[in-house]
C-alpha positions, 0 to 999 in steps of 0.5 A: 500500500505504501509503495502504491501511494509512493508511485502515485505521488511520483506520477502526479509530480511528473504530470504537474511538471509537464503541465507547467512546462506547457504553460510556460512555453505558451506564455513565452511563445509570443510575437509583438510588433516592433517599430513598424507594423511590418516588423515583428519580434517573436519568442520561440515561434514564428508568427501566425499571420506571415503575409505582411511581414518584412522584418522578423526577429526571433529569440529562442530559449528552447530547443523546439524547431521553428518550422513544423514538419514539411512546412514551406510558405510564401512570404515577403520577408526581407530581413530574417534574424534568429538568435539561439534557435537550435538547429543542426542543419539549415535546410535551404529549401524551406526559404525558397519561397521567400522571394524578397529575402535579402538579409538572413542571420542565424547565430548561436544555433549549433548549426553544423551544415547546410543542405539543399534537401528537405522532405526527401526531395532534392534540389534537382527537383526544383528548376535547374536554372534557378538558384535556391536563394537568389535574392540574399545579399547578406548572410550571417552564420557566425557563432555556430558549429560548421566544420566544412563548407559545401563546394556548391555554396556559391550556387546557393547564394549567387547574389551574396555581397557579405558573408560572415562565417566567423566563430565556427569550427571550419577546418577546410574550404574546398576549392570551388566554394566561392567561385561563383560569388561574383558580387562578394565584397566582404568575407569573414572567416576569422576565429575558426580552425583553418590551417591551410588555404588553397591559392586563388580560392577567393573571388577577386573581382569585387572583394574589398575585405577579407578577415582570416585572423585568429586561425591556426595557420600553417605558414609556407611560401605557397599560401603566404600571398593568399593569407597576406590579403587579410585584414587584420593580418593574421599570425602564424601558428606553425611551423616553429620557425614562423610561430607567432610571426606576422604573415607580412614579415614572412611574405617578405622572407619568401619574396627574398628567397626567390631573389637569392642568387649568391652562394657563400661559405663562411668560417662558421658554416664551412660545410654549408652552401648558403644562398643569399640576396642583397637587401635591407632588413627590418627590425624583427630580423635584427636578432638574426644578424651574426656579428662574429662571422667571416665571409670566405667566398662568394659565387654569383649563380646567374653569372656563374662567376666568383664575386670579390667582397668589394664588388659585393659592396659596390652591388649593394646600395647605401641602405642594402648592406646586408646579405640575407641567407637561406639554407636550401638543404635544411628542413627550414628552407623558407626561413632566414638562416642568418644575416651578414652585415657587409659593412663590418665584413669588408672593414675586417677583411680589407687587409687580406690579398687572397682567400681560398674559394670553393666553386659551386655547382649551381644546379645541385649546390654540391662541392666540385673543385677548389681554386684561388682568387684575389680580392680585387675590385671588379668594377673596371667600367664606369658606373653608367656603363656598368648599370647599362650592362647589368640592365641589358643583361636582365633582358636576356633569357637566363640561358644566356646569362651564364657569364659576362663574356657570353652576354657580350657575345650574344649582344654583339651577334644581335647588333650584327643581325640588326645592322644587316636588317637595317642595310637590307631595309635601306636597299629595299626602299632605294630599289622600290623608289627607283622602280617607281621613278621609271614607271612614272616617266613612262606613264607621263611621256607623250613622245618617246625618243629612242637614241638608236635610230637604226633599228627602225624605218619611218612609219609616217612623217607629220608636219605641224602648222600652228597659228593662234593656238591651233595646230594642223598636221599633215601626213607626208609619207608612210613607210613600213618596218623592214622585215 
C-alpha cells in the first residue's frame, strides 16, 4: 500500500511538471510588433499571420524547431534574424519561397551544415536554372558549429555581397566554394580552425575585405600571398620557425628567397652552401644578424662567376648592406638562416690579398673543385656603363646569362643581325623608289625618243602648222618596218 501511494505521488509530480512546462512555453511563445507594423519580434515561434511581414526577429530559449514538419510558405520577408534557435542543419529549401529575402542571420544555433534537401526531395527537383536563394545579399552564420563548407555554396547564394562565417569550427574550404560569388565584397572567416588555404580560392573581382585572423595557420611560401590579403593580418601558428610571426614579415622572407642568387661559405658554416640576396632588413630580423662571422667566398649563380667582397659592396646600395641567407638543404628552407652585415665584413677583411674559394655547382649546390682568387675590385667600367650592362643583361633569357663574356657575345651577334636588317631595309626602299621613278616617266611621256635610230624605218612623217593656238598636221609619207 505504501509503495502504491509512493508511485502515485511520483506520477502526479511528473504530470504537474509537464503541465507547467506547457504553460510556460505558451506564455513565452509570443510575437509583438516592433517599430513598424511590418516588423515583428517573436519568442520561440514564428508568427501566425506571415503575409505582411518584412522584418522578423526571433529569440529562442528552447530547443523546439521553428518550422513544423514539411512546412514551406510564401512570404515577403526581407530581413530574417534568429538568435539561439537550435538547429543542426539549415535546410535551404524551406526559404525558397521567400522571394524578397535579402538579409538572413542565424547565430548561436549549433548549426553544423547546410543542405539543399528537405522532405526527401532534392534540389534537382526544383528548376535547374534557378538558384535556391537568389535574392540574399547578406548572410550571417557566425557563432555556430560548421566544420566544412559545401563546394556548391556559391550556387546557393549567387547574389551574396557579405558573408560572415566567423566563430565556427571550419577546418577546410574546398576549392570551388566561392567561385561563383561574383558580387562578394566582404568575407569573414576569422576565429575558426583553418590551417591551410588553397591559392586563388577567393573571388577577386569585387572583394574589398577579407578577415582570416585568429586561425591556426600553417605558414609556407605557397599560401603566404593568399593569407597576406587579410585584414587584420593574421599570425602564424606553425611551423616553429614562423610561430607567432606576422604573415607580412614572412611574405617578405619568401619574396627574398626567390631573389637569392649568391652562394657563400663562411668560417662558421664551412660545410654549408648558403644562398643569399642583397637587401635591407627590418627590425624583427635584427636578432638574426651574426656579428662574429667571416665571409670566405662568394659565387654569383646567374653569372656563374666568383664575386670579390668589394664588388659585393659596390652591388649593394647605401641602405642594402646586408646579405640575407637561406639554407636550401635544411628542413627550414623558407626561413632566414642568418644575416651578414657587409659593412663590418669588408672593414675586417680589407687587409687580406687572397682567400681560398670553393666553386659551386649551381644546379645541385654540391662541392666540385677548389681554386684561388684575389680580392680585387671588379668594377673596371664606369658606373653608367656598368648599370647599362647589368640592365641589358636582365633582358636576356637566363640561358644566356651564364657569364659576362657570353652576354657580350650574344649582344654583339644581335647588333650584327640588326645592322644587316637595317642595310637590307635601306636597299629595299632605294630599289622600290627607283622602280617607281621609271614607271612614272613612262606613264607621263607623250613622245618617246629612242637614241638608236637604226633599228627602225619611218612609219609616217607629220608636219605641224600652228597659228593662234591651233595646230594642223599633215601626213607626208608612210613607210613600213623592214622585215
